[in-house]
C-alpha positions in Angstrom: 91.8 106.9 111.1 90.7 107.3 114.7 91.2 111.1 114.4 89.0 111.1 111.3 86.4 108.9 113.0 86.1 111.4 115.9 85.7 114.3 113.5 83.0 112.4 111.6 81.0 111.8 114.8 81.3 115.3 116.1 80.8 117.3 112.9 77.9 117.2 110.4 78.6 116.3 106.7 78.9 119.2 104.3 78.2 118.7 100.5 80.6 121.3 99.1 83.1 120.4 101.8 83.0 116.8 100.8 84.1 117.6 97.2 87.0 119.7 98.6 88.0 116.9 100.9 88.0 114.4 98.1 90.2 116.7 96.0 92.7 117.0 98.9 92.5 113.2 99.4 93.5 112.6 95.9 96.3 115.1 96.0 97.7 113.8 99.2 97.5 110.2 98.1 99.1 110.9 94.7 101.9 113.0 96.3 102.7 110.3 98.9 102.9 107.5 96.3 105.0 109.5 93.9 107.4 110.4 96.7 107.6 106.8 97.8 108.2 105.5 94.2 110.8 108.2 93.5 112.5 107.7 96.9 112.7 104.0 96.4 114.3 104.5 93.0 116.7 107.1 94.2 117.7 105.0 97.2 118.3 102.0 95.1 120.4 104.0 92.7 122.5 105.6 95.5 123.0 102.2 97.3 124.4 100.7 94.1 127.0 103.3 94.0 127.7 104.1 97.6 127.7 101.4 100.4 127.2 104.0 103.1 123.9 105.1 101.6 121.7 103.5 104.4 123.6 105.4 107.2 123.5 108.6 105.2 119.8 108.4 104.6 119.1 107.3 108.2 120.9 110.3 109.6 119.4 112.9 107.2 115.8 111.7 107.4 116.0 111.0 111.2 117.3 114.5 111.9 114.8 116.2 109.6 111.9 114.2 111.2 112.9 114.9 114.8 113.8 118.5 114.2 110.6 119.1 112.3 108.4 117.6 115.0 109.9 120.0 117.6 109.7 123.1 115.4 106.2 122.4 114.2 105.0 122.1 117.8 105.1 125.9 118.1 102.6 126.5 115.2 99.3 127.9 116.4 97.1 126.0 114.0 96.5 122.5 115.6 95.2 120.9 112.4 98.3 122.0 110.6 100.5 120.9 113.5 98.9 117.4 113.3 99.5 117.1 109.5 103.1 118.3 109.6 103.7 116.0 112.6 102.5 113.1 110.5 104.8 114.2 107.7 107.7 114.2 110.2 106.5 110.7 111.4 106.9 109.5 107.8 110.5 110.7 107.7 111.2 109.1 111.1 109.6 105.8 110.1 111.6 105.7 106.9 114.8 106.4 108.9 114.2 104.1 111.9 112.0 101.4 110.4 112.2 101.0 106.6 116.0 101.5 106.1 117.2 99.3 109.1 114.8 96.5 108.0 115.9 96.5 104.4 119.5 96.6 105.5 119.0 93.6 107.7 119.7 95.3 111.0 116.5 94.1 112.7 113.7 91.6 112.0 110.1 92.9 111.9 108.9 89.4 112.8 110.8 89.2 116.1 109.1 89.4 119.4 111.1 92.4 120.4 109.8 94.4 117.4 106.2 93.5 118.4 106.8 94.5 122.0 108.3 97.8 120.9 105.3 98.5 118.7 102.9 97.8 121.6 104.8 100.2 123.8 104.7 102.8 121.1 101.0 102.3 120.6 100.4 102.7 124.4 102.4 106.0 124.4 100.4 107.3 121.5 97.1 106.4 123.3 98.3 108.3 126.4 99.4 111.3 124.4 96.2 111.4 122.3 93.6 110.9 125.0 95.2 111.5 128.5 98.0 114.0 128.2 96.2 116.2 125.7 98.4 119.2 126.4 101.2 117.5 124.3 101.6 119.4 121.0 99.6 118.0 118.1 102.8 117.7 116.0 104.1 115.1 118.4 100.8 113.3 118.5 100.7 113.2 114.7 104.3 112.0 114.5 103.5 109.1 117.0 100.2 108.4 115.3 101.8 107.9 111.8 104.6 105.6 113.1 102.1 103.6 115.2 99.7 103.3 112.2 102.4 102.2 109.7 104.2 99.9 112.1 100.9 98.3 113.2 100.1 97.5 109.5 103.6 96.3 109.0 103.5 94.0 112.0 100.2 92.5 111.0 101.3 92.0 107.4 104.6 90.4 108.4 103.0 88.0 110.9 100.1 86.9 108.6 102.4 86.2 105.7 105.1 84.4 107.8 102.5 82.2 109.5 100.0 81.3 106.8 101.7 82.2 103.6 100.9 84.5 100.7 98.4 82.1 99.1 96.3 81.4 102.2 92.8 82.6 103.1 94.3 84.7 105.9 96.4 86.7 103.4 93.4 87.2 101.1 91.4 88.5 104.0 94.4 90.7 105.0 94.4 92.3 101.5 90.6 92.8 101.7 90.9 94.4 105.1 93.6 96.8 103.9 91.4 97.7 101.0 88.5 98.4 103.3 90.7 100.6 105.6 92.0 102.6 102.6 88.5 103.1 101.2 87.0 103.9 104.6 89.6 106.6 105.2 88.6 108.4 102.1 84.9 108.1 103.0 85.5 109.5 106.5 87.6 112.3 105.2 84.9 113.3 102.7 82.2 113.0 105.4 84.0 115.5 107.7 84.4 117.7 104.7 87.5 119.8 105.5 90.8 120.2 103.6 92.6 118.8 106.6 90.4 115.7 106.8 90.8 115.1 103.1 94.6 115.4 103.3 94.7 113.1 106.3 92.3 110.6 104.6 94.5 110.7 101.5 97.6 110.0 103.5 95.9 107.1 105.4 94.7 105.7 102.0 98.2 105.9 100.5 99.9 104.3 103.4 97.4 101.4 103.6 97.5 100.9 99.8 101.3 100.9 99.9 101.2 98.2 102.5 98.9 96.1 100.3 101.2 96.6 97.3 104.2 95.6 99.5 102.5 92.2 100.0 102.4 91.8 96.2 106.0 92.9 95.7 107.4 90.8 98.6 105.8 87.7 97.1 107.2 88.6 93.7 103.8 88.7 92.1 104.9 92.0 90.5 108.2 93.9 90.4 108.5 96.6 93.0 109.8 100.2 92.4 113.3 99.1 93.0 115.9 97.1 91.1 115.2 93.3 90.8 116.5 91.2 93.7 117.5 94.3 95.7 115.5 95.5 98.7 115.2 99.1 99.5 112.9 101.5 101.2 
């Protein structure tokens, strides 16, 4: 979101580019959500048959995410680096965040989880705005994890403190909707395929967090088997 905001400030809007960006926003959002749904289903199916599924997924996704971040750092196109870095960040977040949480290995509502997020966010700020010589693939990876974990931390704390039926939770869902829509608008305003793809990814991640509030409160069944938590 911050990257898109800077692009929107420094670049003029372009009509034909806006349509292209909107197309890539839709494609990126649809691809992300389809992968998330399919991954959750497959993870649930595998876990029901093999108790070692969490460890297996953690290792595979973690290695792919870390190795990809390093390899993509040598690509010359910085925009492509950033996007691929965010993709690797998605793999790392799934491996180190989603799977351990759903397996009960750590609590996202603990103070230690919040402190670790704040440290990660500080590292991303330093890499993005101070140590700018760091490859954009690493910046994108850190940005994705910080963005998703920040949304996750906020959602977890609002629900645990005020409950799902409170005004605070309603405002949280409205805020998530505003972020999702704002990302698409910013991506279209910048008017490049990269901005559209990034906007679509930001939209999908934010929308997924809003849907997780609904699923966690059992207002609707999630994309996994009933009474079984997964990715």
